[in-house]
N, CA and C atoms as an extended XYZ file, in Angstrom:
228
Properties=species:S:1:pos:R:3:atomname:S:1:resname:S:1:resid:I:1 pbc="F F F"
N         1.665      -44.339        5.120 N   MET     1
C         0.333      -43.821        4.943 CA  MET     1
C         0.260      -42.414        5.531 C   MET     1
N         0.460      -41.452        4.694 N   MET     2
C         0.368      -40.053        5.114 CA  MET     2
C        -1.064      -39.586        4.921 C   MET     2
N        -1.608      -38.949        5.888 N   ASN     3
C        -2.967      -38.462        5.784 CA  ASN     3
C        -3.037      -36.923        5.754 C   ASN     3
N        -1.930      -36.277        5.410 N   GLY     4
C        -1.922      -34.831        5.289 CA  GLY     4
C        -1.651      -34.095        6.578 C   GLY     4
N        -1.262      -34.809        7.622 N   SER     5
C        -1.031      -34.125        8.893 CA  SER     5
C         0.454      -33.901        9.143 C   SER     5
N         1.292      -34.110        8.150 N   GLY     6
C         2.727      -33.903        8.301 CA  GLY     6
C         3.090      -32.439        8.190 C   GLY     6
N         4.310      -32.150        7.829 N   MET     7
C         4.801      -30.783        7.742 CA  MET     7
C         4.067      -29.982        6.674 C   MET     7
N         3.640      -30.608        5.609 N   GLY     8
C         3.002      -29.879        4.522 CA  GLY     8
C         1.499      -29.804        4.647 C   GLY     8
N         0.914      -30.450        5.620 N   GLY     9
C        -0.533      -30.459        5.756 CA  GLY     9
C        -1.033      -29.217        6.461 C   GLY     9
N        -2.279      -29.178        6.681 N   GLY    10
C        -2.822      -28.047        7.412 CA  GLY    10
C        -3.831      -27.283        6.585 C   GLY    10
N        -3.779      -26.004        6.678 N   PHE    11
C        -4.741      -25.088        6.060 CA  PHE    11
C        -4.654      -25.147        4.539 C   PHE    11
N        -5.478      -25.981        3.937 N   PHE    12
C        -5.543      -26.170        2.482 CA  PHE    12
C        -4.178      -26.441        1.870 C   PHE    12
N        -3.327      -27.169        2.570 N   GLY    13
C        -2.020      -27.534        2.055 CA  GLY    13
C        -0.959      -26.470        2.239 C   GLY    13
N        -1.293      -25.331        2.807 N   PHE    14
C        -0.300      -24.272        3.007 CA  PHE    14
C         0.640      -24.586        4.155 C   PHE    14
N         0.149      -25.214        5.186 N   GLY    15
C         0.955      -25.460        6.363 CA  GLY    15
C         1.024      -24.225        7.236 C   GLY    15
N         1.764      -24.340        8.306 N   PHE    16
C         1.856      -23.253        9.276 CA  PHE    16
C         2.461      -21.992        8.679 C   PHE    16
N         3.534      -22.138        7.926 N   PHE    17
C         4.189      -20.973        7.342 CA  PHE    17
C         3.332      -20.335        6.263 C   PHE    17
N         2.568      -21.116        5.574 N   GLY    18
C         1.649      -20.575        4.578 CA  GLY    18
C         0.579      -19.712        5.226 C   GLY    18
N         0.082      -20.160        6.366 N   ILE    19
C        -0.914      -19.381        7.098 CA  ILE    19
C        -0.302      -18.054        7.550 C   ILE    19
N         0.935      -18.094        8.047 N   LEU    20
C         1.609      -16.860        8.466 CA  LEU    20
C         1.789      -15.890        7.302 C   LEU    20
N         2.129      -16.406        6.139 N   ILE    21
C         2.302      -15.557        4.956 CA  ILE    21
C         0.982      -14.913        4.566 C   ILE    21
N        -0.097      -15.690        4.553 N   VAL    22
C        -1.415      -15.151        4.206 CA  VAL    22
C        -1.819      -14.070        5.210 C   VAL    22
N        -1.625      -14.310        6.495 N   LEU    23
C        -1.962      -13.314        7.511 CA  LEU    23
C        -1.104      -12.058        7.365 C   LEU    23
N         0.169      -12.222        7.040 N   ALA    24
C         1.047      -11.067        6.850 CA  ALA    24
C         0.588      -10.228        5.654 C   ALA    24
N         0.189      -10.874        4.576 N   ILE    25
C        -0.296      -10.153        3.398 CA  ILE    25
C        -1.570       -9.379        3.735 C   ILE    25
N        -2.483      -10.009        4.448 N   ILE    26
C        -3.721       -9.338        4.850 CA  ILE    26
C        -3.401       -8.145        5.746 C   ILE    26
N        -2.491       -8.321        6.691 N   PHE    27
C        -2.104       -7.235        7.587 CA  PHE    27
C        -1.516       -6.068        6.802 C   PHE    27
N        -0.658       -6.336        5.848 N   ILE    28
C        -0.034       -5.279        5.050 CA  ILE    28
C        -1.075       -4.528        4.235 C   ILE    28
N        -2.011       -5.249        3.639 N   ILE    29
C        -3.063       -4.602        2.846 CA  ILE    29
C        -3.911       -3.699        3.724 C   ILE    29
N        -4.317       -4.184        4.886 N   VAL    30
C        -5.135       -3.377        5.803 CA  VAL    30
C        -4.346       -2.163        6.281 C   VAL    30
N        -3.075       -2.338        6.604 N   TRP    31
C        -2.231       -1.245        7.076 CA  TRP    31
C        -2.068       -0.171        6.009 C   TRP    31
N        -1.913       -0.574        4.753 N   MET    32
C        -1.734        0.385        3.665 CA  MET    32
C        -3.012        1.165        3.369 C   MET    32
N        -4.166        0.604        3.672 N   MET    33
C        -5.427        1.256        3.368 CA  MET    33
C        -5.907        2.174        4.488 C   MET    33
N        -5.236        2.144        5.640 N   LYS    34
C        -5.629        3.003        6.748 CA  LYS    34
C        -5.382        4.453        6.384 C   LYS    34
N        -6.293        5.356        6.756 N   PRO    35
C        -6.053        6.771        6.479 CA  PRO    35
C        -4.880        7.295        7.292 C   PRO    35
N        -4.170        8.221        6.684 N   GLY    36
C        -3.058        8.837        7.381 CA  GLY    36
C        -1.755        8.089        7.264 C   GLY    36
N        -1.654        7.103        6.388 N   THR    37
C        -0.413        6.365        6.260 CA  THR    37
C         0.479        6.916        5.171 C   THR    37
N        -0.016        7.803        4.329 N   ASN    38
C         0.863        8.379        3.324 CA  ASN    38
C         1.206        9.805        3.701 C   ASN    38
N         2.274       10.331        3.122 N   ASN    39
C         2.764       11.647        3.488 CA  ASN    39
C         1.818       12.758        3.074 C   ASN    39
N         1.079       12.579        2.015 N   GLN    40
C         0.190       13.632        1.543 CA  GLN    40
C        -0.897       13.928        2.564 C   GLN    40
N        -1.495       12.916        3.142 N   SER    41
C        -2.542       13.166        4.135 CA  SER    41
C        -1.966       13.785        5.397 C   SER    41
N        -0.747       13.402        5.792 N   ASN    42
C        -0.119       14.026        6.944 CA  ASN    42
C         0.182       15.488        6.671 C   ASN    42
N         0.623       15.762        5.449 N   HIS    43
C         0.934       17.137        5.066 CA  HIS    43
C        -0.331       17.988        5.074 C   HIS    43
N        -1.418       17.476        4.527 N   SER    44
C        -2.648       18.256        4.456 CA  SER    44
C        -3.247       18.485        5.843 C   SER    44
N        -3.082       17.539        6.764 N   SER    45
C        -3.628       17.739        8.106 CA  SER    45
C        -2.841       18.796        8.861 C   SER    45
N        -1.555       18.950        8.561 N   ARG    46
C        -0.760       19.995        9.203 CA  ARG    46
C        -1.160       21.370        8.689 C   ARG    46
N        -1.564       21.485        7.426 N   ASN    47
C        -1.902       22.769        6.836 CA  ASN    47
C        -3.384       23.084        6.923 C   ASN    47
N        -4.158       22.266        7.574 N   ARG    48
C        -5.602       22.477        7.634 CA  ARG    48
C        -5.976       23.815        8.277 C   ARG    48
N        -5.365       24.254        9.366 N   PRO    49
C        -5.730       25.565        9.919 CA  PRO    49
C        -5.466       26.708        8.927 C   PRO    49
N        -4.348       26.646        8.212 N   LEU    50
C        -4.042       27.672        7.224 CA  LEU    50
C        -5.033       27.623        6.064 C   LEU    50
N        -5.416       26.419        5.654 N   ASP    51
C        -6.419       26.277        4.591 CA  ASP    51
C        -7.755       26.877        5.023 C   ASP    51
N        -8.137       26.644        6.265 N   THR    52
C        -9.384       27.205        6.794 CA  THR    52
C        -9.306       28.729        6.802 C   THR    52
N        -8.152       29.248        7.191 N   LEU    53
C        -7.951       30.694        7.208 CA  LEU    53
C        -8.080       31.282        5.801 C   LEU    53
N        -7.495       30.602        4.808 N   LYS    54
C        -7.593       31.057        3.415 CA  LYS    54
C        -9.040       31.040        2.931 C   LYS    54
N        -9.776       30.008        3.320 N   GLU    55
C       -11.188       29.923        2.929 CA  GLU    55
C       -11.992       31.065        3.539 C   GLU    55
N       -11.716       31.391        4.794 N   ARG    56
C       -12.432       32.489        5.450 CA  ARG    56
C       -12.137       33.820        4.770 C   ARG    56
N       -10.889       34.019        4.346 N   LEU    57
C       -10.526       35.234        3.616 CA  LEU    57
C       -11.257       35.288        2.280 C   LEU    57
N       -11.281       34.166        1.584 N   ALA    58
C       -11.938       34.109        0.283 CA  ALA    58
C       -13.445       34.358        0.389 C   ALA    58
N       -14.051       33.909        1.473 N   LYS    59
C       -15.492       34.114        1.678 CA  LYS    59
C       -15.817       35.517        2.177 C   LYS    59
N       -14.796       36.267        2.541 N   GLY    60
C       -15.018       37.616        3.051 CA  GLY    60
C       -15.348       37.654        4.526 C   GLY    60
N       -15.136       36.553        5.226 N   GLU    61
C       -15.432       36.506        6.658 CA  GLU    61
C       -14.419       37.294        7.473 C   GLU    61
N       -13.182       37.405        6.965 N   ILE    62
C       -12.143       38.166        7.659 CA  ILE    62
C       -11.470       39.096        6.650 C   ILE    62
N       -10.859       40.161        7.173 N   SER    63
C       -10.151       41.113        6.308 CA  SER    63
C        -8.743       40.601        6.020 C   SER    63
N        -8.067       41.256        5.079 N   LYS    64
C        -6.694       40.893        4.743 CA  LYS    64
C        -5.776       41.098        5.951 C   LYS    64
N        -6.021       42.150        6.701 N   GLU    65
C        -5.207       42.427        7.887 CA  GLU    65
C        -5.388       41.323        8.938 C   GLU    65
N        -6.637       40.926        9.148 N   GLU    66
C        -6.926       39.847       10.100 CA  GLU    66
C        -6.288       38.538        9.626 C   GLU    66
N        -6.369       38.288        8.318 N   TYR    67
C        -5.737       37.094        7.740 CA  TYR    67
C        -4.236       37.100        8.017 C   TYR    67
N        -3.579       38.230        7.731 N   ASP    68
C        -2.127       38.322        7.941 CA  ASP    68
C        -1.763       38.126        9.406 C   ASP    68
N        -2.553       38.708       10.311 N   ARG    69
C        -2.281       38.578       11.740 CA  ARG    69
C        -2.419       37.118       12.200 C   ARG    69
N        -3.501       36.471       11.779 N   LEU    70
C        -3.727       35.083       12.182 CA  LEU    70
C        -2.719       34.131       11.527 C   LEU    70
N        -2.375       34.394       10.281 N   LYS    71
C        -1.373       33.575        9.585 CA  LYS    71
C        -0.047       33.647       10.318 C   LYS    71
N         0.333       34.845       10.726 N   HIS    72
C         1.580       35.021       11.463 CA  HIS    72
C         1.560       34.217       12.768 C   HIS    72
N         0.431       34.224       13.462 N   LYS    73
C         0.302       33.442       14.702 CA  LYS    73
C         0.423       31.946       14.426 C   LYS    73
N        -0.180       31.479       13.334 N   LEU    74
C        -0.120       30.045       13.011 CA  LEU    74
C         1.293       29.598       12.647 C   LEU    74
N         2.061       30.477       12.056 N   GLU    75
C         3.400       30.110       11.597 CA  GLU    75
C         4.433       30.145       12.717 C   GLU    75
N         4.070       30.635       13.880 N   GLN    76
C         5.031       30.696       15.004 CA  GLN    76
C         5.260       29.349       15.597 C   GLN    76
C-alpha cells in the first residue's frame, strides 16, 4: 500500500530532484533577465562617458577643442 510518500512522491509527483530542477530553471531565468548580464550592456556602460561627451559636442555645449581634450583624458 503505497500512499505516494516513497521516492517518487512529493511535490506533485516530481519528488526531491524534480523540485531542484524546477528551482534551477527559475534561477536561470531570473539570472538571464537581470540587467548587465549580456556583453552589450557592459560595453555601453563603459562607453557612457564618451557618449555623454559626444552629446555635449552635438548640442554645442562644448567646442571641438574641448571635446578633443576631454576625449584624450577619457582614453588614458
